N, C-alpha and C positions, 0 to 999 in steps of 0.2 A: 571548596571552602578555603582551602589553603591559599589559593590564588586571591580570593576575595578579601581574606583577612589582611593581605599584604599590598593590595592593589591600589592604584590611583583611580580618580574618577573615570578616566578613560578605560582602565582595566576592567572596572566594574561594568561599564556599559558594554564592553566587548563580550562580557560573559553571557549576554543575552544570545548572541550568535553562536557561542560555543555550546550553550545548552540546546539550542535548536538543532545544531549539527549532530549532537549526540543523540537527540531524539530521532533523527533521520536514520541512525544506525540500528535502531531497535528492530529486531526481526518482525517481518510482516505477520508471523503466526501470533506473536505477542500483541501486536496492535490489533489484530482481528479479535483476539480473545477479550481485549479490553474495550473495544468499540461499543459505545452505548452503555458502558458499565453504570449501574444505578448508583453505586456508592460514590463514584467519581462525580456524577451528575449532582448528587446531593452536596458533596463538598463544594463543588463549583458555585452552587447557588448561595453558599454562605459568603462568597466573595462577589456576589452579583454577576456571576458568569453563567451563561447558558449556551445552547447550541447556536444562538443567533449573535452571540457577542463577536465583535470585530477584534481579533487577536492583535492587530496593529495598534488598536487603541490602548490595549493593556501594555504593550511594549512601551508606547509613548509615556504612559503613566509611570512605569517603572523607571525609565530614563530620566524623566523630569524629576522625580523624587530623589533619585541617586545624585543628580547634578546639584539640586538645591539643598540637599541635607547630607552631603557627603560624610562629614565627621560622625554623624549619627549612625548612618549605614555602616561605615567602616567599623565602628565599635560593635554593632550587631554581628557582623561577620567574624569579628575577633572572638566574641563571646561564643558564637556558634561553633567556631573552629575548635575552641578549647573544650567545649562539651563533647564534640565528636571524638577528639583525640583521647578524652577521658572514658570513652565508651558509653557516654550518656546520650545514646541515640534517641530515646524517647523525648528527652528534654530538648534536644536539637529540633525535632519536629514540632513540639509544643510551642517553644519560643518562636520558631520560624513561622509558625502559622499566625501568631499575633502580629509579627512584623508585616506579614502579607496584608493583614487587615489595614494596617496604618498606611501602607503604600497605596493600596487600591481604594482606600476610602470607603469600603463597603459597609463598615460599621465602626463606631468609635471604640469599641471594646469586643473582646472575645465573647461569644455567646455563653451565658450562664449554664452551668451543669447542675444536675440534681444532686441531692445528698448522697444517693446510692452511687452515683457515678463518681463522686468525690472519694467515697470509701474504696471503690473499686480501683481507682487510680492509685491511691495510697497502698493498697494491697499489691497491686501490680509491681510497684517499686520495691516493696518489702520482699516479695517472692523472687523477683528477678535478681536482686542483689545476692540471694541465696541460691542462685542457679536453679530455680524451680520455675515451672510453667505458670503463667498467670492463672490464679485461682478462678473457678467457675461455680463453685458450690457454696460459697460463704455468703455473699451479698444476697442471693435469693432467699436466704433464711431470715433476712432482716426486713421488717415492715417499715413503711414510710415514716411513721412517727418516731420509731426507734433510730432509724437512720438519721433523722434530723438532730435528735438529741446527742447522738454520737459525734456528729460533725461539729455541733456547737461546743460540746464538751472538750473535744480535741483542740479546738481553737483557744478555749479558755485555759487549758492545761498548758499549752505551749507559751501562751502570754504570761502566765504566772511563773513558769519555769525559767523564761527568758529574763525575768526581773528578780527572781527569788535568791534568798540566801541559802546556805547549806541546810539550815533547819526547814526552810520553805520546800526545798527540793525533796528532802527525806519525807516530809508530810504529804507530798503528792502520792506516795505509795498508798496510804490509807484512803486518800481521796479517790484514786482510781479504783481501788477495791470496793469502796462505797458505791461508786457509779455502776460497777459491774453487778452489784447486788440488785440494782434497780432494773436491769435488763429483763424484759418479759420472759416468763418461764417458757412460752411457746418458741421464742428465739433460741434460748438455751437448749431446749429439747432438740430443735432442728440441727444445731451445731454440735450436739453431743456425739463424740466419736468421729467427728469429721476427719476424713483421710487427709485432706489438704492441710489442715491445721496441725495434724500429727506429724506430717512430713516436714512442716516448717519447724515445729518444736524440735525434731530430731537434729536439725541443722545447728541448734543451739545446745545440744546435749540434753534436751528435756524430753521425758516420756511420761507415761502414766504413773510410773513409780518415783518420779522426782519429788523431793521434799521442797514445796514452795517456800518454806521458811529460809531454806538455804539460798535460794535465789534472791530473796529480799535482803539478806545479809550481804551477799555479793554486791548488790546494787548500792546499798547504804555505805558499804566500805569504800567502793570506788568513788562514789560522790564525795565522800568525806575527804579522801586522799587526793582527789583530782578535781576539786571544785571549779577552779578557773577554766579547766578544759571542758568540763561538762556545761558550765555556764555558757561558754562560747558555742557549744553544740546546739543548745536550746535556742540561743539567740539567732543562729543561722537557720534552724528549722522553723522558727516563728516567722522569720522574714520570708522564707519560702512559702509557708502556709498562707500568709497574707497576700503573696503574689499569685495565689492559686496554683502553685506548683506542687500539687499533691503527690504526684508520682515521685518527684525528687525527695519530698519529705519521707516517704516510705523507704526509698532507696538508701538515703543517707542514714536515716534512723536505724535501719537494719544493720548497717555497717558499725554504727556506734554500739549497738546491742552486743555485737561480737566482742568488741573491745571490753566492754563492761563485764561480760560473762566469762572472759578469758579465753575465747577461741578466736584465732587469727583467721583472716579472710582466706589465707592460703590453705587453711585446713578444711574449708567449707566443703569442697568437692570430695573430700575424703570421708566425710561423714555419711553414714548409711541412712537412706531414707526409708519410710514405711513400706515402700514397694519392693525394697531390695531384700 
């Protein structure tokens, strides 16, 4: 990506051979293990690629697109390189996948994902920012109807927050609490005592004995004293949400949460989790 971010048209075209050469160096044992892999086949079909596809035709498509749209592709690689250097590996893959669709022309846009998948991606970002494994027990507790309401509500909150005054932002606390009260009891019961949520809470210094009113006061104080900063945060998160970059919304939002609650990112790994 470093080479692509700085390369000319010729440099980008030559990357095709560089990548093929690297592929030839992959151990045969790895190739044998991946041969006929069902997940790779499913992914390939999303781009109109199957076992009968002529790889030379794909190469020609790539070279033609790079040649005709060099400035666009150059910007893509610049953005991907920045994400990679920033440790945003997920976002690199996510954005790269959409660029692949544009080049190969298999579809005009990325396939839509379900509400539950949207929530899962956001949670993955939230947990990974906190050096925790992707959660597996939260989304299964949420029914489809509730998942849809959560996704819609999240979008509405970010839209309001991105445009809101200090008063508007503070009022969002009550709005969010009100929405939480509407979550079906069955979902609440399923999530009650959830170990993954407890581990996440501990990363922010929150446990079963934490006074929630103290947390609210911290949030209100930070928003009041740092309004312009928080306003920019929500503007950025809203832009990411609208671009369907749900993982990055969770990842960045998790970082902002640490700043608001007074815990630096460098201290995250020193916090004890529920399992320790």
